[in-house]
C-alpha positions as CSV (number, residue, x, y, z in Angstrom):
1,M,-0.1,0.0,0.1
2,K,1.2,3.5,-0.9
3,V,-0.6,6.0,1.1
4,G,-0.9,9.8,1.0
5,I,-2.4,11.4,4.1
6,I,-4.3,14.6,4.1
7,R,-4.6,16.3,7.4
8,C,-6.5,19.4,8.8
9,K,-4.6,22.6,8.4
10,Q,-6.3,24.0,11.6
11,T,-4.8,21.2,13.8
12,E,-1.2,21.3,12.6
13,D,-0.1,23.4,15.6
14,Y,-1.6,20.8,17.9
15,C,-0.6,17.6,16.3
16,P,2.7,16.4,14.6
17,G,0.9,13.4,13.1
18,T,2.4,10.9,15.6
19,K,-0.8,8.8,16.0
20,D,-1.2,8.6,12.3
21,F,2.2,7.2,11.8
22,K,1.9,5.0,14.8
23,A,-1.3,3.5,13.3
24,I,0.6,2.6,10.2
25,V,3.5,0.9,12.1
26,E,1.3,-0.9,14.5
27,R,-1.4,-1.7,12.0
28,T,-4.2,-0.2,14.0
29,G,-7.2,2.1,13.1
30,A,-7.7,2.2,9.4
31,F,-4.7,0.1,8.8
32,E,-5.8,-2.8,10.9
33,G,-5.7,-6.0,8.8
34,V,-3.2,-4.6,6.3
35,T,-0.6,-7.3,5.8
36,E,1.3,-5.7,2.9
37,D,4.1,-3.1,3.3
38,I,2.9,0.4,3.7
39,E,4.8,3.3,2.3
40,I,3.9,6.9,3.1
41,V,4.0,8.8,-0.2
42,G,3.2,12.1,1.5
43,F,1.7,13.9,4.5
44,M,0.1,17.3,3.8
45,N,-2.7,19.5,5.0
46,C,-5.9,20.1,3.2
47,G,-4.8,23.6,2.2
48,G,-7.2,25.3,4.7
49,C,-10.9,25.9,4.8
50,P,-12.9,25.1,2.8
51,A,-10.5,22.3,1.7
52,K,-10.6,23.0,-2.0
53,K,-6.8,22.3,-2.3
54,S,-7.4,18.8,-1.0
55,V,-8.0,17.7,-4.5
56,L,-4.7,19.1,-5.6
57,R,-3.0,17.3,-2.6
58,A,-4.7,13.9,-3.5
59,L,-3.8,14.2,-7.2
60,N,-0.3,15.0,-6.3
61,F,0.0,11.9,-4.1
62,V,-1.5,9.7,-6.9
63,K,1.1,11.3,-9.2
64,H,3.8,10.1,-6.8
65,G,2.4,6.6,-6.6
66,A,-0.2,6.6,-4.0
67,D,-2.9,3.8,-4.4
68,T,-4.6,5.1,-1.1
69,I,-5.7,8.5,0.1
70,A,-6.2,8.6,3.9
71,F,-7.9,11.5,5.6
72,A,-6.3,11.9,8.9
73,S,-8.6,11.4,12.0
74,C,-8.4,15.1,12.6
75,I,-10.8,15.7,9.6
76,Q,-13.7,13.3,10.2
77,R,-13.2,12.7,14.0
78,G,-11.9,16.2,15.2
79,N,-8.8,14.7,16.9
80,P,-7.1,16.3,18.9
81,I,-9.2,19.4,19.4
82,N,-12.6,17.6,19.3
83,Y,-13.7,19.7,16.3
84,P,-14.4,17.7,13.1
85,C,-13.9,19.5,9.9
86,P,-17.3,21.1,8.7
87,F,-16.2,20.4,5.1
88,A,-15.2,16.8,5.5
89,K,-18.1,15.3,3.6
90,K,-17.7,17.7,0.7
91,M,-13.8,17.2,0.8
92,R,-14.2,13.4,0.6
93,E,-16.7,13.9,-2.3
94,I,-14.6,16.2,-4.4
95,V,-11.5,14.2,-3.8
96,G,-13.3,10.9,-4.7
97,K,-14.5,12.4,-8.0
98,A,-11.0,13.7,-8.9
99,I,-8.8,10.7,-8.3
100,P,-8.8,7.5,-10.4
101,E,-11.3,4.8,-9.4
102,H,-8.6,2.3,-8.3
103,V,-7.4,4.6,-5.6
104,K,-8.8,3.7,-2.2
105,I,-10.0,6.4,0.3
106,L,-9.7,5.9,4.1
107,D,-12.0,8.1,6.1
108,F,-9.6,8.2,9.2
109,T,-6.2,7.0,10.3
110,H,-6.4,6.2,13.9
111,L,-9.0,5.6,16.7
């Protein structure tokens, strides 16, 4: 699996992504049951509200070999500030339409 992770720009000052990377190493959260090697293609923010740049981020990850786009848990679940992204649903929709069909989308990274 080659994964590009899109995180919330608003939480960058609070979270260095440690739990996202730990979930990959320990095969927990969205990565539970993954038996193949996992390569991180990139780790970028959404570009800020209203997340329009998330499409550019996802396409860039695909260009660099990503077969999976993961939205970090800060987007859908609001970790660590307990405030989910108000644009999460739309962001997933526009990214899903922009990337090739074979690219998988994960709605979170860790629990």
